[in-house]
N, C-alpha and C positions, 0 to 999 in steps of 0.2 A: 700651580698649573691647573687649568680647568679640564675636567674629564668629560668627554662626550660619550654618552651611552648610546645603545642601539637606537636608531632613528628610522622607524618604518615610515614616518611622514615623508622622508625624502623620495620614496617611491611615487608619491602622489604629486610631488612638485613639478615633475616634467609635464604632467597633464595641464596644469595651470599655466606654466611657462609657455607652452605651445599655443596658448590662446591669445598671445600678444600679436599686434599687427606687424606685418612685414611686407616689403615690396612684392607685388604679384602673389602674395600669400605663399611664398616659397619656404618660409620657416627656416632661415639660414643658420641653424644652430644644431648642435648635437649635445647630448647629455651623457656623461661618463660617470658611473657610480663606482666608487672605490671605498668599501666599508662604510663608514659613517660620514663620508665626504662625497659631494656631488659636484662635478665640474660642468660648467656651461662653456661650450667651445663654439666659436664662430666658424662658419663654413662659407668663405667668400666665393667658392666655386658655384654656389647656387644663385648668386646675385645676378639679376638681369642687367645691371649696370657694368661699367668697366673702369679699371684704374682705381684711383683714390676714392671716387664717388661710390664704387661698389663696396670698398672696405668700410667707408663711413656709414653707408646705409645698413650694412650687415651688423656693425657694432651697435648702431642706434637700435636696431631691432632686438639685438641681444640684451641691451639695457632694458627695453620694455619687458622682455621675457623675465629678466632678473627681478624686476619690481613685482610682477605677478607672483613669483616664487617666494619672495620675501613676505608678501601679504598673506599668501596661503600658509606659510610656515607659522606666522603669528596667529592665524586663525586656528591652527592646530594646537595652540598654546605653547609655542616654543619661540624663543628669541632667534632672530636670524643672524647667524655668525658668518659673515661674508668677507672673503679676501678678494679685492678687485685687482685684476691684471697681475696675478701673483707670480708669474714667471716671465722675467724680462727676455729670456731666450725664446719664449713661445707666446707672442702677443695674441695668438688665436684663443688662448685660454682667457676668457673674459672674467670668470669668477670661479671661486671655490666656495661652496656653501656647506655649512654644517648646521644641524639643529642644536641651538644653545639650550640654556636652562629654561625651565618653565616660565612663562610670562602670560600676563593677562592681555587679551585683545582689547584695543581701544575702540570706541565708537567709530572713529574715522577708519580704522583698519577693517572693521566689520562692514561698513558701507562700501568700501572699495572691494572687499572680497566678493560680495554678492553682485557687484557691478562687473566682475570679470566675465561672467556669462552673458551679461546684457550688452556689453560693448560690442559694436560691430561697425564696419566701414560702410558708408553710404556711397553708392555708385550712381551719380546723377545729381539732381538739384536738391537744395536744402531750403526749407521754409521755416515758418514759426517766428517766434521772437525770443530773444535772450536778454535777461536782465543785466544791468550793469553790475549787480551784486555777483551774479554767476561768473561774469568775465573777471572780476576782481579776485574771486575765489580761485579760478583757474590759474591766474597769474601767480597767486600765492603758492599754489601747489607746485608750479614750475620752479619757483625760487627756492623751495625746500631742498631741491636737488642741485642747486647751483646753476640753474638755467634761467633764461628770460623768455617771456611770452609777450609778443608785441601785437596788438590789434592794428590792422591796416584799415583805416576808417574812411578816408576821403575818396570821393568818386574818382578823382584824377589818379590817385595811387592805385586804386583797384583796377582801373582801365589799363594802367601801365603794367601791372602784374598780369592781368589777363592776356595782354599782348605777348609778354615774355613766355607765359605758359603755352600759348599757341605756337610761338616761334620754336620753342623747345620740342613740342610734339612733332611739328612738321619737319624740322631739321633732323631730328633723330630718326624719324620714319624714312626720310630720303636717304640718310646715310646707312640705315640698317644697324644702328648702334645698339638697339635693344628690342626685344620682342614685344608685341602687344600683350597687355594683361589688364586685370581689372581691379588692382588694389591701389598701390601708390601712384601708378602711372600707366599710360597706355600710349599707342602710337597712331591709331587710325584718325582720319580727318573728323569722323563723327565723334570719336572720343575727345579729340582736341576741342571741338566746338562745345561739347557737353561740359568739359572741365572749365573752359573759359566762361561759360554761362554760370557755372557754380561760383567761380571766383567773383563775378560781378554781383550775384544776387544773394549769396549766403548771408544770413543774419549777422554773422561775425566771420571775418577772415583773420587768421592768426598766423604769425611767423614765430617759430620756436628756435632758439639758438643758445649758444654759450659764448663766453668771452675768450675761450681758447679753442683750438682746433686739432686736438690730438685724441688718441684712443680713450684716455680717461674722460675727456670732455664729451666724447661721443656716447660713452656709457651713461654719463650723467644726463645727456639729452634724451636718451631712450627711457630712462627711469622717469624723467620729468614729463615726457610725452605721455607715457602710460598713466601717470598720476592724473594728468589733466583729462585724458580721455575717460578714465574710470570715474572721476568726479563728475564729469559732464554726463556720462551714461546713467549715473545714479539720479540725475535730474532729467532724464529722458531727452538728452541732447547728445548728438552723435556727429562724427567727423566724416568729411569727404576730403581726400588728399589731392593736392596739386603740386607734387614735388618735382615735376619735370625740369623746370629751369635750374633747380639746385643741383641737378646731376651733371650739368654741362659747365665746364670751367669758364667758358666765355660769358655765360649768363648769370652764374651765381653772384658775382659782385654787383650786378645790376639789381638783383632782388634786394640785396642789402642797402644799396643806394636809395631805391624807391621807398623801402620801409623806414629809412632814416634812423636805424638803430645800430649802435656800435657792436661789433662782435661777429661771430661766425654763424650763419643761418644753417639749419639742418632739416627742418620740416615745415612745409607750408600747407595749411589745411583750413577748410571752412567748418563752422559749427552750426548746427541747427536741427531741425526735425525732417525726417525723410518725407 
């Protein structure tokens, strides 16, 4: 049986976990410390969405926070000992984290750790160029966590996605389904036009998803998303989100159909330079 000693590093993990992206930057998670164990707990009550879309977005966000915590723990020279969804009676507990034995930080871990502070969400248009190599590297990062990352490349597909984004914005605003905000989504007509323009013009438009659609896959999607965003940030490339149509049950299947990729989509975003 492995013995876990006092782990002051856990006190710092919440700082790095809280720097993960989340819808409207609501940070829909709590951290509960119990001795040498830290629980990451989802709080769906903070989500701007409703129903299953709210739970899915919250769990994806928690997965992104979890990856930051794993990376930080390895930066502090400890293995990340993590139990995912440890309590079937309480699915809000996304993970239990302990500091494992001493471990050496890999160059990849180091690059990603220093990218945590550099990563940020772009609100508006994206420019610059992105190499095929960086796109391939981002796809590989997603695959590490069991997710897929699909570039949407054709002009026709981008136009179709842009129309879905605009329809989601306007429909949600008219229905009052969620408040305006400035991270993963917003509702005003000017925001809708801005996001539609980003979808059309971003150097790369990406759809991230998994082959399943339950809580475990949502956690995996969140870890994959943050791995992609951190790798991109390490190369001075940042994301602008267009997640609106994925939040509406009637539009989500259309995003999948346009992208032409089997599986469940979770996050739609552009990559480029602010």
